[in-house]
C-alpha positions in Angstrom: -9.2 -7.6 -15.3 -5.4 -8.1 -14.5 -3.4 -10.6 -12.7 -2.3 -8.3 -10.1 -4.6 -5.3 -10.4 -8.3 -6.0 -9.9 -7.9 -9.7 -10.0 -10.8 -12.0 -10.5 -12.4 -14.1 -7.5 -10.9 -17.5 -9.0 -8.8 -18.0 -6.0 -11.6 -17.7 -3.5 -14.1 -19.7 -5.8 -11.6 -22.7 -5.7 -11.3 -22.4 -2.0 -15.0 -22.2 -1.5 -15.7 -25.1 -3.7 -13.2 -27.4 -1.9 -14.1 -30.4 0.0 -13.2 -28.8 3.3 -14.1 -25.1 3.4 -14.0 -23.0 6.8 -16.1 -19.7 6.4 -13.9 -16.9 7.6 -15.9 -14.2 5.9 -16.7 -12.3 9.1 -13.2 -11.2 9.0 -14.4 -8.8 6.1 -16.8 -7.0 8.7 -13.6 -6.3 10.8 -12.1 -4.8 7.7 -14.8 -2.9 6.4 -14.7 -1.1 9.9 -11.3 -0.1 9.2 -11.6 1.1 5.5 -10.2 4.5 4.9 -9.6 5.1 8.6 -6.3 5.7 10.4 -6.3 1.8 11.2 -6.4 0.8 7.6 -3.2 -1.0 7.6 -3.3 -4.5 9.1 -0.5 -7.1 9.6 -1.5 -10.7 10.3 1.0 -13.1 11.5 0.6 -16.6 12.4 2.4 -19.9 12.1 2.5 -21.5 8.6 -1.0 -23.2 7.4 -3.0 -21.0 9.3 -5.1 -19.8 6.4 -3.5 -16.4 5.6 -3.3 -16.8 1.9 -6.9 -18.2 1.8 -7.9 -15.0 3.7 -5.9 -12.8 1.3 -7.7 -14.6 -1.6 -11.2 -14.0 0.1 -10.3 -10.4 0.5 -9.4 -9.7 -3.1 -12.4 -11.6 -4.2 -14.7 -9.3 -1.9 -13.2 -6.0 -2.9 -11.9 -6.3 -6.3 -13.5 -4.4 -9.1 -12.3 -7.2 -11.5 -15.3 -9.5 -10.6 -18.6 -9.8 -9.5 -18.6 -11.9 -6.4 -22.3 -11.4 -5.1 -23.2 -15.1 -5.7 -19.9 -16.2 -4.1 -20.5 -14.5 -0.9 -24.2 -15.2 -0.6 -25.0 -17.9 2.1 -21.7 -16.9 3.8 -21.6 -15.6 7.4 -20.8 -12.0 6.2 -24.1 -12.1 4.1 -26.1 -11.9 7.3 -24.4 -8.4 8.1 -26.7 -5.5 6.9 -24.0 -3.8 4.8 -21.9 -6.6 3.6 -22.7 -5.6 -0.2 -22.0 -2.0 0.4 -18.2 -2.6 -0.1 -18.3 -5.6 -2.3 -16.4 -5.2 -5.6 -16.1 -1.5 -5.2 -12.3 -1.0 -4.8 -9.2 -1.0 -6.9 -7.3 -4.1 -5.6 -3.7 -5.0 -5.8 -2.8 -8.4 -4.7 0.8 -9.6 -4.6 2.5 -12.9 -3.4 6.0 -12.0 -2.7 7.3 -15.4 -2.5 6.2 -16.0 -6.0 8.2 -12.8 -7.3 11.2 -14.0 -4.9 11.3 -17.4 -6.8 11.7 -15.7 -10.1 13.2 -12.4 -9.5 15.7 -12.3 -6.6 17.9 -9.8 -7.9 15.5 -7.2 -9.3 12.2 -8.0 -7.4 11.0 -4.6 -6.6 11.5 -3.5 -10.2 9.5 -6.6 -11.4 6.6 -6.1 -9.1 6.3 -2.5 -10.3 6.7 -3.5 -14.0 4.0 -6.3 -13.7 1.6 -4.0 -12.1 2.1 -1.2 -14.5 1.4 -3.7 -17.2 -1.9 -4.5 -15.6 -2.5 -0.5 -15.3 -1.7 -0.3 -19.3 -4.5 -2.7 -20.0 -7.0 -0.6 -18.3 -5.6 2.8 -18.9 -3.4 2.6 -21.9 -1.2 5.8 -21.9 -3.7 7.8 -19.9 -1.1 7.6 -17.0 2.4 8.9 -16.9 4.3 5.6 -15.9 7.6 7.1 -15.9 7.0 8.6 -12.4 7.6 7.2 -9.0 5.3 4.3 -8.1 3.2 6.0 -5.4 2.6 8.8 -7.6 1.5 6.3 -10.4 -1.1 4.8 -8.0 -2.0 8.4 -7.0 -2.7 9.2 -10.7 -4.8 6.0 -11.0 -6.8 7.1 -8.0 -7.2 10.6 -9.3 -8.6 9.2 -12.6 -11.0 6.7 -11.2 -11.8 8.3 -7.8 -11.6 4.7 -6.5 -9.2 4.0 -3.6 -7.0 0.9 -3.3 -7.1 -2.1 -1.1 -3.5 -3.5 -1.3 -3.0 -7.1 -0.1 0.5 -8.5 0.3 1.0 -12.2 0.8 4.3 -13.5 2.3 5.4 -9.8 2.8 8.4 -10.7 4.7 9.9 -13.2 2.2 12.6 -10.7 1.1 13.6 -9.9 4.6 13.8 -13.7 5.7 15.8 -14.7 2.6 17.9 -12.0 1.4 21.5 -11.0 2.6 21.5 -8.2 0.0 21.1 -5.2 2.3 20.4 -2.9 -0.8 17.5 -5.2 -1.9 16.1 -5.2 1.5 16.1 -1.4 1.6 14.8 -1.0 -1.7 12.0 -3.5 -0.8 11.1 -1.7 2.4 11.2 1.7 0.6 8.5 0.0 -1.9 6.3 -1.0 1.1 6.7 2.5 2.5 5.6 4.1 -0.8 2.3 1.9 -0.6 1.5 2.3 3.0 3.0 5.3 4.5 3.8 7.9 1.7 1.8 11.1 1.6 0.0 10.0 -1.5 -0.9 6.7 0.2 -3.1 8.8 2.6 -5.4 9.6 -0.3 -5.1 6.5 -2.4 -5.1 3.7 0.2 -8.5 2.5 1.6 -7.0 -0.7 3.2 -3.6 -2.4 3.4 -3.4 -6.1 4.5 -0.1 -8.0 4.7 0.6 -11.5 5.9 
């Protein structure tokens, strides 16, 4: 559907088709247990080159409404679990790589993230949503319209904090994260938050 909203499974398809592929799909079983619970927000931190971005691509391929991943996950470890198809491609997914935004939009990063996601929303909902409202209210509106909660995946979430000396930007970014994962609205619209 979009680049950031309900992405395709292309990233995971490429990873799975690579000469060296390690099946980490059983992670999805653990995430399924946390969907729409009080433990729905997960932060993963490991040393570089540990496969965090690979896992993020696998997660969006599994949950995103923007694709059909049934063939992609057949014959993986998760496919041996009885309810593995129950959650597949059933969620609105937002997947962000903050380092990509940082490279291009250091000065107005939060505004650009919101702008790009809203552009994807407009492709799906045209003017059926009031995009002038606060971002978490926009997400709530999408949830109310579709009755499908969000899985939000943020790769390199700490990029801004590691690289910026601008306290206002860091504060704005932390407020943005709060709106996604800790706002009153997120209690309804968020099924899973996964940050690396």
